[in-house]
Steps between C-alpha positions, in 0.01 A plus 500: 500500500479667160578839656821363666609346176434821317705713756779243479511527118482884537797488741693279253420749221642779715829338502798509259725200455855546381762237437866593510790295360816622662855439383830662586483814288128542406149384584196430273160609633166376373175650606188274455225715375118438568468370142766232567754685291838634615680823519872431516817705554869439573686705765854520631560311828622810686364798703399693185333186355306450826369859486408469132308170584313669789396792265393232234291328763326832590425579145381156391362304798183563695378404845710281736829407315655148558841439366626148475864394447718185545755466767815523289789506736574868570377658176142545608557632846581867432192549280282309747621713793442832290135398427441390864637841616252664256206305645462280193390131576795275391479116475828310464441138394719190455603460136396133518142604564493715189671227293225258598237759434627569151524130431138446621397767240684302232720783400849428359657828375740638761563878477536771760187670385315163500619440859382846609148419343490159676574672830217748448259215435632309804446787744150565350393138554661431839466621863863566588675617821636857455879549520645703772819704469781444742501724815728813520751310710511213254544731204794675668647165593470379133671820370784464759545121429523567126748792564727273710503235233607769241786630725624157557496424125691823433756418767566153356526655151774746628686216674500296178647803320773528770619143411584600142544877518831680451644620827464851387123474573518284814466799729183622314337151512586466883349840565182396329478167685560699834209732406272203416598324828383813689170505310441125550539564877261796495230312294532190731441742800192644319363150438536416867340817607213466241414151649536617859284799453219299356321274757374255239835462321677471843261221609555316175875540511505356862302196375728441198797514730381176665549308174843334463645606162370852500703795627583866466568483123192299400228625736466861369445391135248232612310764707515744201387265241241276682344815661184427688488113513117515525486607137583146399205284587708176488859395505460397132403854403829628654700228341344572155576881557864422568510273185610214715284227360589167657795430265551146636170382371566636154679314210839651420383635172243730651757676729653825395825380354717777649365500858291194552229738591164610362576806270191694640488631849687730725873482417611711806303276741658192353838651513451579868434131567791348315787514764257466797370175347853367481556600865166351603612174324754474777357669801122493474370148619207497262682621191815289583283181516329594169851566342627163607177332360544652165874424489422138570261507200805622297344836406731747320656763748316788335158330532574427867582865569191623318280256689656611832430869410133392441504320842656793683256754353208269608654493855523883508145529388379267766682689771379838372140388465481330830694773670674228694877437512664220300423154644705213341227250588248694284587423143313739257216359297484559123874510460 
């Protein structure tokens, strides 16, 4: 028994625990040393910063390296993917778990460096499930979906200019809009091709198509940002990832004033659910019944839409995890 314990301790000693607090432009890294001290450094949240971080790990860390970060909407994903591609073990955890962990330690001061240190302690003291990067097909789809969104935003900006522009520049604006229209058609074709060429994505698309409220505009972003549904152990984990905490059960003051949504979470995934939730409120039997129930309780319109986004995402998760088409008699659990 003592020998087993000794080898377990030895194995733990041959590991390096690094916490990373990621924000939009930078990330703070804290390496927990054997003596319980920290080595800390700040890096830019871009390709150069990722490479510099990898070099810093090679210089300062020993044995098996474990990097822990919070699921912060989209900010953490590029760094997590970079580390995964370079065979570094990555653990992405729900921010609520870290908040509770820090509270349990009785720590109050909230700084980026303090958060990074807490993440290092958390990964050192817990057995966690390693994070997996999206597949090649999903990564391509994510890039194309983001590109399509950019092109549509540019097109709208040009049309807005046309409304107020001098007629001398109308021709120029119309030419740009025509070019953007062509690119939008091209990118849509590439999205369709990327899904059709990947058996997993194609199967998931066919399943999502059975859900009333989802269609050609909303399914690609859902496929791109949910990725492999198995990476979310429960529907609650996916709801938390999207930042769609059950708004109906919260008091009005705890809602994000601008959106009626949780400020954390995956903005693009939420955006992809907004209009489908409104359509599902009319055409999807489960969501429509839920909508009417909330309306009868005199819930504000924005709260109803957010709750129906939550419900629709739960239905999508159920269909993807069970690999069975939508069945209106099977209301999802946990939603």
